[in-house]
C-alpha positions in Angstrom: 16.4 30.2 -13.1 17.0 29.1 -16.5 17.2 25.9 -18.2 15.2 22.6 -18.2 14.7 20.1 -15.1 12.7 17.1 -15.1 11.8 15.8 -12.1 11.4 12.2 -12.2 8.3 10.1 -11.2 8.6 7.6 -8.5 7.5 5.3 -11.1 10.3 4.7 -13.4 8.5 4.6 -16.4 11.0 1.5 -18.1 8.6 -0.9 -16.4 6.5 -0.2 -19.2 8.1 -2.5 -21.6 7.6 -5.1 -18.9 4.1 -5.1 -19.5 2.2 -8.1 -22.0 0.1 -6.1 -23.0 0.5 -1.9 -23.5 -2.6 -0.2 -24.7 -0.6 2.9 -25.6 3.2 4.4 -26.3 3.7 5.7 -23.1 2.4 5.1 -19.3 0.3 7.6 -19.2 -0.9 6.7 -22.9 -1.8 2.9 -21.3 -3.4 4.4 -18.4 -6.0 6.5 -20.0 -6.8 3.8 -22.4 -6.8 1.4 -20.3 -9.1 2.4 -17.1 -12.7 4.4 -16.4 -12.7 7.6 -13.8 -14.1 5.3 -11.3 -10.9 3.2 -11.6 -8.3 5.8 -11.1 -10.5 7.1 -8.1 -10.3 3.5 -6.4 -6.3 3.7 -7.2 -6.7 7.0 -5.5 -7.9 5.3 -2.3 -5.7 2.8 -2.2 -2.3 4.8 -2.4 -4.6 7.5 0.3 -5.9 5.2 2.5 -8.1 5.9 5.6 -6.2 5.5 8.6 -7.8 4.9 12.4 -5.8 5.1 15.8 -7.1 3.8 18.3 -5.5 4.1 21.2 -1.9 5.2 20.0 -2.6 2.4 17.7 -2.2 3.2 13.8 -4.2 0.7 11.2 -4.9 1.4 7.4 -8.8 1.3 8.2 -10.0 -0.6 5.8 -7.8 -4.2 7.2 -9.0 -3.1 10.4 -12.5 -3.0 9.7 -13.6 -2.0 13.3 -15.1 1.2 14.2 -16.1 2.8 17.3 -16.3 0.8 20.7 -15.8 -1.6 18.6 -12.7 -1.0 17.3 -11.4 -0.8 21.4 -12.7 -4.4 21.7 -11.0 -5.8 18.8 -7.8 -3.4 20.1 -8.5 -5.7 23.7 -8.1 -8.6 21.6 -5.2 -7.6 19.7 -3.5 -6.7 22.8 -4.4 -10.0 24.4 -3.4 -12.1 21.5 0.1 -10.8 20.6 0.7 -9.8 24.1 0.0 -6.0 24.5 3.4 -5.7 21.3 2.8 -2.9 19.6 4.5 -3.5 16.6 3.4 -6.7 15.9 -0.1 -5.9 16.4 0.3 -2.8 13.8 1.8 -4.9 11.8 -0.2 -7.8 11.6 -4.0 -6.1 10.9 -1.7 -4.4 8.1 -0.4 -6.7 6.3 -1.5 -7.1 3.3 -0.7 -9.8 0.2 0.4 -8.2 -3.1 -1.6 -10.8 -4.3 -4.8 -10.1 -2.4 -4.6 -6.2 -4.2 -5.6 -8.4 -7.8 -8.2 -11.3 -6.2 -9.9 -10.9 -9.4 -7.1 -10.1 -12.3 -5.2 -12.8 -12.8 -2.2 -11.7 -15.2 1.2 -12.8 -15.9 2.0 -9.2 -14.3 1.6 -11.4 -10.6 4.8 -13.3 -11.6 7.1 -10.6 -12.7 9.2 -9.4 -10.2 10.1 -6.4 -11.4 6.7 -5.1 -12.0 5.5 -6.7 -8.3 8.3 -4.5 -7.1 7.4 -1.4 -9.0 4.3 -1.8 -7.2 5.3 -1.6 -3.9 7.2 1.2 -4.2 4.4 2.7 -5.0 2.7 1.9 -2.4 5.1 2.5 -0.2 5.6 5.8 -1.2 2.3 6.8 -1.1 1.5 5.0 2.1 4.2 7.3 3.9 3.7 10.5 2.7 -0.1 9.9 4.0 1.0 8.4 7.3 3.8 11.4 7.8 1.1 13.8 6.6 -1.1 12.8 9.6 1.6 11.8 11.7 4.5 13.9 11.3 6.4 13.5 14.8 5.7 10.1 15.1 8.3 7.4 12.9 5.6 4.9 11.0 7.5 2.3 8.5 6.1 1.1 5.7 7.6 -1.8 3.6 7.0 -4.8 1.5 8.7 -7.9 1.9 7.7 -11.7 1.3 6.0 -13.7 3.7 4.9 -10.3 6.0 3.4 -12.0 9.0 2.2 -14.7 7.4 1.1 -13.5 4.4 1.7 -14.8 0.7 4.5 -13.7 -1.1 5.1 -10.3 -1.8 2.9 -7.9 1.6 3.1 -4.3 2.1 2.5 -3.9 6.3 2.9 -0.4 8.1 3.6 0.1 11.7 5.3 3.1 14.2 8.7 2.2 14.6 
């Protein structure tokens, strides 16, 4: 095949111009000038998190916070609390406010709707791919919106439809 093809990133490179402080001339360069290797690794973990399945329910493991027998006990409590509504249980456990991703890093970008939506799109893309990789035959929905399941501001959630 001849010619040149550019396959666009899921990140709109123009979002770089929304950054209050630019540490480079491109997004790629900004990242190289802003992060330690530990930062890259921890971000990769957030984008491709551990997922736990408990009796058919799917949870982001870090948001479920229970393993082994305690995971089953916790699920029984959630089933009682939500009248065994699987979708609501998964939505509630897997909901996370965008602001909670940056608790110790308050900045003006948290007030920039373009940046927040780009962040949401990145999370949706990666969490969806992760869920499809593990559960290819299940209809897993990843979405973000305002105030999901009582969270403040834009929030993300994952659940099975």
